[in-house]
N, C-alpha and C positions, 0 to 999 in steps of 0.2 A: 503496500500499499504508500503509495505517497505520502511524503510528510509535509506541514506545513514548514513555511518559512523560518527558521529561529526558535518553531516548539520544539516539545519530543511528542506532542499528539497526532497519530494520522488527519488528515484530512479527509471526508469527506465523500465516498466518492461521487459520480454525477446521478448515478443509481438509487444510492442509499439517500441522498436529495432529493431523488423525485421520488420516494418509496417512501420518507416524509411526511411528503407534500400530501401526494397517493390519501395517507393516514388520516389528514389535518382535514382533507375531506368530505373524508368521509364518515367524521365525528359531525360537521358539521352538515351532510347534508341527513342523517340522521337529530339534528337539531331543530331542521324544515320537519320529517315525519311527524317528530313527537308535535309540532306547531300546529302543522295539518290538521292530529288526531285532536287534540283540545282545541283547535277557533273552528274543525269542519267547515276551513279553505279549503278552495280550488285552486288546483299548478298544475297547467300544461307546459310538456316544455315537446317541441316540434324540431325532432333534428331532419334534417333536410342536406342532401346531396348525393354526390356522384357515385354506383357503384363504386362498393374495394373500398370508400372511402376510409372504415374503421369506424362504419358509424357502430354497429355492432359488437362488439372490443367494447366500445365506450359504454354502450349500455348496460354489458355483461361488468363491466367496472360500477358503474354505479348501483347497479340492484344486488351489487351484490353483499351490502347489509341490511340492506330494505326489507323491512314487512314487504310481503306480495298481496295482503288485503290491503295496502294504504297506497300502494305503484301498481297500475297498472302500464305494459306498453302491449301499445297494437301496433301492428308490421303491415304498412296499406301493399299493393304493392302497385307497380308500374300505372299511371292514368290513364285511361279510355280516351275516347276521340271525345267525347262528349265533356269530362271531366277535364279538360287542355283547353275547351273554349269558356270555363268559365273561372270567375274567383279564385287564385291561389287555394286561400285556408280553405274552399268550399268544401272541401272530399275531407280534411279533417273533422269538423263543425260535426259530425255527426256520432261520430267515437268522442265526443267532449262528452259529463257525465251531464244529468240534468241536475238543477239547486237541489232535487228533493232527495237523490237516491246520493246511497254513499255507497263503495265500490265493494 
C-alpha cells in the first residue's frame, strides 16, 4: 500500500474511499426510507439512459439495503410508436402510486 508523504499511516486507496462514500450514501438512503415510512410521502426516482449505461448496477446498489416494501423498481420496455409521440413522462405516470395507496 502506498504510504502518505511524511506519515507512518497508509493512504487509503481510491477503491476504499469509494467504498466509504458508498456506505455513507447507503446510510442516507436508509434515513430517506425511514422518512418516507413516517411521513407517508412519495418519492420517484426515474433513471434514463442508453442500454448498457450502468442503470442496472446502480439500481442494484441503491436497493441492496432498503426494504422492498418501501422501494419498488419498475423496468419499462422501449417506448412504442404511440408513446414516442406523447409527452416523455407520460409513460411513467401510469406506474406512479396513487396518493391513497401504500406500496
